[in-house]
C-alpha atoms as an extended CHARMM CRD file, in Angstrom:
* protein
*
       124  EXT
         1         1  UNK       CA             -0.4300000000       -0.1070000000        0.0320000000  PROA      1               0.0000000000
         2         2  UNK       CA              1.7690000000        3.3270000000       -1.0670000000  PROA      2               0.0000000000
         3         3  UNK       CA              2.1470000000        5.9270000000        1.8150000000  PROA      3               0.0000000000
         4         4  UNK       CA             -0.0700000000        9.0010000000        2.2920000000  PROA      4               0.0000000000
         5         5  UNK       CA              2.5320000000       12.0750000000        3.3280000000  PROA      5               0.0000000000
         6         6  UNK       CA              4.6200000000       14.9560000000        1.3030000000  PROA      6               0.0000000000
         7         7  UNK       CA              4.3040000000       14.4490000000       -2.8740000000  PROA      7               0.0000000000
         8         8  UNK       CA              1.4410000000       12.8680000000       -2.4560000000  PROA      8               0.0000000000
         9         9  UNK       CA             -1.2520000000       14.2100000000       -4.5680000000  PROA      9               0.0000000000
        10        10  UNK       CA              1.6650000000       14.0360000000       -7.0120000000  PROA      10              0.0000000000
        11        11  UNK       CA              2.5590000000       10.8750000000       -5.8680000000  PROA      11              0.0000000000
        12        12  UNK       CA              1.3400000000        8.1520000000       -9.3650000000  PROA      12              0.0000000000
        13        13  UNK       CA              0.4890000000        4.0120000000       -8.9560000000  PROA      13              0.0000000000
        14        14  UNK       CA             -1.7510000000        4.4560000000      -11.2560000000  PROA      14              0.0000000000
        15        15  UNK       CA             -5.0620000000        7.0810000000      -12.0250000000  PROA      15              0.0000000000
        16        16  UNK       CA             -5.8520000000        8.9030000000       -9.8440000000  PROA      16              0.0000000000
        17        17  UNK       CA             -9.5980000000        8.3810000000      -10.0750000000  PROA      17              0.0000000000
        18        18  UNK       CA             -7.7130000000        4.7280000000       -8.5140000000  PROA      18              0.0000000000
        19        19  UNK       CA             -6.9380000000        6.5220000000       -5.1140000000  PROA      19              0.0000000000
        20        20  UNK       CA             -8.1500000000        8.1320000000       -2.6020000000  PROA      20              0.0000000000
        21        21  UNK       CA             -6.4670000000       10.5740000000       -0.4460000000  PROA      21              0.0000000000
        22        22  UNK       CA             -5.8400000000       11.2560000000        3.2380000000  PROA      22              0.0000000000
        23        23  UNK       CA             -8.9020000000       12.7250000000        3.3490000000  PROA      23              0.0000000000
        24        24  UNK       CA            -11.2360000000       11.1530000000        1.9510000000  PROA      24              0.0000000000
        25        25  UNK       CA            -10.0260000000        7.9280000000        4.8420000000  PROA      25              0.0000000000
        26        26  UNK       CA            -10.5890000000       10.6510000000        8.0430000000  PROA      26              0.0000000000
        27        27  UNK       CA            -13.9680000000       12.0970000000        6.2250000000  PROA      27              0.0000000000
        28        28  UNK       CA            -15.2100000000        8.3280000000        6.6670000000  PROA      28              0.0000000000
        29        29  UNK       CA            -16.0950000000        8.0280000000        9.8500000000  PROA      29              0.0000000000
        30        30  UNK       CA            -17.8870000000       11.2340000000        9.4550000000  PROA      30              0.0000000000
        31        31  UNK       CA            -20.1280000000       10.1380000000        7.3130000000  PROA      31              0.0000000000
        32        32  UNK       CA            -21.8740000000        7.0460000000        8.7650000000  PROA      32              0.0000000000
        33        33  UNK       CA            -22.3370000000        9.0650000000       11.6180000000  PROA      33              0.0000000000
        34        34  UNK       CA            -24.1450000000       11.3960000000        9.6920000000  PROA      34              0.0000000000
        35        35  UNK       CA            -26.1730000000        8.4820000000        7.2320000000  PROA      35              0.0000000000
        36        36  UNK       CA            -26.5780000000        6.2740000000       10.7650000000  PROA      36              0.0000000000
        37        37  UNK       CA            -28.6690000000        9.7120000000       12.5130000000  PROA      37              0.0000000000
        38        38  UNK       CA            -30.7930000000        9.5540000000        9.4470000000  PROA      38              0.0000000000
        39        39  UNK       CA            -32.1510000000        5.9780000000       10.4580000000  PROA      39              0.0000000000
        40        40  UNK       CA            -29.9670000000        2.7230000000       11.2710000000  PROA      40              0.0000000000
        41        41  UNK       CA            -28.8710000000        1.3010000000        8.5010000000  PROA      41              0.0000000000
        42        42  UNK       CA            -26.9110000000       -2.8410000000        7.3660000000  PROA      42              0.0000000000
        43        43  UNK       CA            -23.3820000000       -1.8190000000        6.4550000000  PROA      43              0.0000000000
        44        44  UNK       CA            -24.2930000000       -2.8450000000        2.5870000000  PROA      44              0.0000000000
        45        45  UNK       CA            -26.7360000000        0.3000000000        2.8490000000  PROA      45              0.0000000000
        46        46  UNK       CA            -24.0770000000        2.0320000000        4.8960000000  PROA      46              0.0000000000
        47        47  UNK       CA            -21.1830000000        0.9290000000        1.3650000000  PROA      47              0.0000000000
        48        48  UNK       CA            -24.2180000000        2.3650000000       -1.1330000000  PROA      48              0.0000000000
        49        49  UNK       CA            -24.5080000000        5.6900000000        0.2580000000  PROA      49              0.0000000000
        50        50  UNK       CA            -21.2910000000        6.2960000000        0.6960000000  PROA      50              0.0000000000
        51        51  UNK       CA            -20.6910000000        5.3730000000       -3.0580000000  PROA      51              0.0000000000
        52        52  UNK       CA            -23.4040000000        7.9280000000       -3.3320000000  PROA      52              0.0000000000
        53        53  UNK       CA            -21.7980000000       10.3050000000       -2.5070000000  PROA      53              0.0000000000
        54        54  UNK       CA            -18.2100000000        9.5680000000       -3.7430000000  PROA      54              0.0000000000
        55        55  UNK       CA            -16.4890000000        8.2700000000       -1.7010000000  PROA      55              0.0000000000
        56        56  UNK       CA            -16.5570000000        4.9350000000       -3.9200000000  PROA      56              0.0000000000
        57        57  UNK       CA            -12.4990000000        4.7720000000       -3.2120000000  PROA      57              0.0000000000
        58        58  UNK       CA            -12.8270000000        3.5060000000       -0.2690000000  PROA      58              0.0000000000
        59        59  UNK       CA            -12.6720000000       -0.2740000000       -0.2520000000  PROA      59              0.0000000000
        60        60  UNK       CA            -15.2310000000       -2.1240000000        2.1650000000  PROA      60              0.0000000000
        61        61  UNK       CA            -13.6500000000       -3.8060000000        4.9320000000  PROA      61              0.0000000000
        62        62  UNK       CA            -12.1950000000        0.2020000000        5.4410000000  PROA      62              0.0000000000
        63        63  UNK       CA            -15.3680000000        1.2170000000        5.8150000000  PROA      63              0.0000000000
        64        64  UNK       CA            -16.7210000000       -2.3920000000        8.3070000000  PROA      64              0.0000000000
        65        65  UNK       CA            -13.7920000000       -1.6130000000       10.2610000000  PROA      65              0.0000000000
        66        66  UNK       CA            -15.0200000000        2.0470000000       11.1080000000  PROA      66              0.0000000000
        67        67  UNK       CA            -18.3650000000        0.7180000000       12.0280000000  PROA      67              0.0000000000
        68        68  UNK       CA            -16.4580000000       -1.6620000000       14.7170000000  PROA      68              0.0000000000
        69        69  UNK       CA            -14.1440000000        0.6140000000       15.5420000000  PROA      69              0.0000000000
        70        70  UNK       CA            -16.9940000000        2.7260000000       16.5360000000  PROA      70              0.0000000000
        71        71  UNK       CA            -19.1750000000        0.7740000000       18.0420000000  PROA      71              0.0000000000
        72        72  UNK       CA            -15.7140000000       -0.2410000000       20.1110000000  PROA      72              0.0000000000
        73        73  UNK       CA            -15.8830000000        3.1060000000       21.0880000000  PROA      73              0.0000000000
        74        74  UNK       CA            -19.6180000000        2.9730000000       22.0680000000  PROA      74              0.0000000000
        75        75  UNK       CA            -20.8920000000        5.1590000000       19.2380000000  PROA      75              0.0000000000
        76        76  UNK       CA            -22.8760000000        2.5720000000       17.6830000000  PROA      76              0.0000000000
        77        77  UNK       CA            -24.2840000000       -0.2820000000       18.5190000000  PROA      77              0.0000000000
        78        78  UNK       CA            -24.9130000000       -3.2200000000       16.0200000000  PROA      78              0.0000000000
        79        79  UNK       CA            -27.9490000000       -5.5640000000       15.9920000000  PROA      79              0.0000000000
        80        80  UNK       CA            -28.7090000000       -9.1020000000       14.3520000000  PROA      80              0.0000000000
        81        81  UNK       CA            -31.5490000000       -7.7390000000       11.8450000000  PROA      81              0.0000000000
        82        82  UNK       CA            -34.7110000000      -10.2580000000       12.7640000000  PROA      82              0.0000000000
        83        83  UNK       CA            -36.5390000000       -8.8460000000       10.2310000000  PROA      83              0.0000000000
        84        84  UNK       CA            -35.5640000000      -10.3730000000        6.5060000000  PROA      84              0.0000000000
        85        85  UNK       CA            -36.7040000000      -12.9720000000        5.2790000000  PROA      85              0.0000000000
        86        86  UNK       CA            -33.5160000000      -14.0200000000        2.8540000000  PROA      86              0.0000000000
        87        87  UNK       CA            -30.1150000000      -14.5040000000        3.1080000000  PROA      87              0.0000000000
        88        88  UNK       CA            -27.9780000000      -14.5340000000        6.9380000000  PROA      88              0.0000000000
        89        89  UNK       CA            -29.0880000000      -12.2210000000        8.5240000000  PROA      89              0.0000000000
        90        90  UNK       CA            -27.8880000000       -9.2120000000        8.5780000000  PROA      90              0.0000000000
        91        91  UNK       CA            -26.3320000000       -6.8400000000       11.2030000000  PROA      91              0.0000000000
        92        92  UNK       CA            -28.4160000000       -3.0160000000       11.0630000000  PROA      92              0.0000000000
        93        93  UNK       CA            -25.7950000000       -0.1470000000       13.0490000000  PROA      93              0.0000000000
        94        94  UNK       CA            -27.5740000000        2.4530000000       14.8310000000  PROA      94              0.0000000000
        95        95  UNK       CA            -26.1810000000        5.1730000000       17.0690000000  PROA      95              0.0000000000
        96        96  UNK       CA            -25.6830000000        5.4510000000       20.6770000000  PROA      96              0.0000000000
        97        97  UNK       CA            -26.3570000000        8.7840000000       23.4180000000  PROA      97              0.0000000000
        98        98  UNK       CA            -22.3770000000        9.3460000000       22.7060000000  PROA      98              0.0000000000
        99        99  UNK       CA            -21.9930000000        8.7070000000       19.3460000000  PROA      99              0.0000000000
       100       100  UNK       CA            -24.5260000000       12.2750000000       18.9120000000  PROA      100             0.0000000000
       101       101  UNK       CA            -22.1430000000       13.4770000000       21.1050000000  PROA      101             0.0000000000
       102       102  UNK       CA            -19.2550000000       12.4450000000       18.9550000000  PROA      102             0.0000000000
       103       103  UNK       CA            -21.3820000000       13.2880000000       15.8740000000  PROA      103             0.0000000000
       104       104  UNK       CA            -21.4550000000       17.1170000000       17.3110000000  PROA      104             0.0000000000
       105       105  UNK       CA            -18.3860000000       17.0690000000       17.4370000000  PROA      105             0.0000000000
       106       106  UNK       CA            -17.2920000000       16.0890000000       13.8480000000  PROA      106             0.0000000000
       107       107  UNK       CA            -20.2910000000       19.3960000000       12.9780000000  PROA      107             0.0000000000
       108       108  UNK       CA            -17.5780000000       21.6450000000       14.7970000000  PROA      108             0.0000000000
       109       109  UNK       CA            -14.9920000000       19.5370000000       13.1420000000  PROA      109             0.0000000000
       110       110  UNK       CA            -16.3020000000       19.9030000000        9.5130000000  PROA      110             0.0000000000
       111       111  UNK       CA            -17.5810000000       23.3460000000       10.1630000000  PROA      111             0.0000000000
       112       112  UNK       CA            -13.9440000000       24.1980000000       10.7850000000  PROA      112             0.0000000000
       113       113  UNK       CA            -12.5150000000       22.4130000000        7.8940000000  PROA      113             0.0000000000
       114       114  UNK       CA            -14.8460000000       23.8820000000        5.3770000000  PROA      114             0.0000000000
       115       115  UNK       CA            -13.7260000000       27.7280000000        6.0030000000  PROA      115             0.0000000000
       116       116  UNK       CA             -9.6990000000       26.6330000000        5.8340000000  PROA      116             0.0000000000
       117       117  UNK       CA            -10.6530000000       24.8240000000        2.6830000000  PROA      117             0.0000000000
       118       118  UNK       CA            -12.4920000000       27.8240000000        1.3780000000  PROA      118             0.0000000000
       119       119  UNK       CA             -9.5130000000       29.8030000000        2.8820000000  PROA      119             0.0000000000
       120       120  UNK       CA             -6.9650000000       28.0430000000        0.2280000000  PROA      120             0.0000000000
       121       121  UNK       CA             -9.2130000000       27.7010000000       -2.3630000000  PROA      121             0.0000000000
       122       122  UNK       CA             -9.1440000000       31.4890000000       -3.2110000000  PROA      122             0.0000000000
       123       123  UNK       CA             -5.8900000000       32.0230000000       -2.7330000000  PROA      123             0.0000000000
       124       124  UNK       CA             -5.4800000000       30.0850000000       -6.4510000000  PROA      124             0.0000000000
């Protein structure tokens, strides 16, 4: 796996659309929290939503690892979905009170980061 550090934007091992930036990976956690704040979801549904917001370069294993880590932090909980009639049971994820607090933290951080990005773009 290529190192992400200095020069990442110009380092090329393949087309840029096949790589994700460190920024994209950093946005995965708040993206999952935001999605789960709207409604409890299965991992597969979350993957579909991630793809809809153009985070398509993130491998599904990274999404599931993030979900497990957020569960360890007690930001989310999962239960087995027993309402499904086809296929094996699937986990359904939902926010906890701590997850709602983490989402509020991320909201403030995203607003600050957005302001910084806009300032940087004004320099270009």
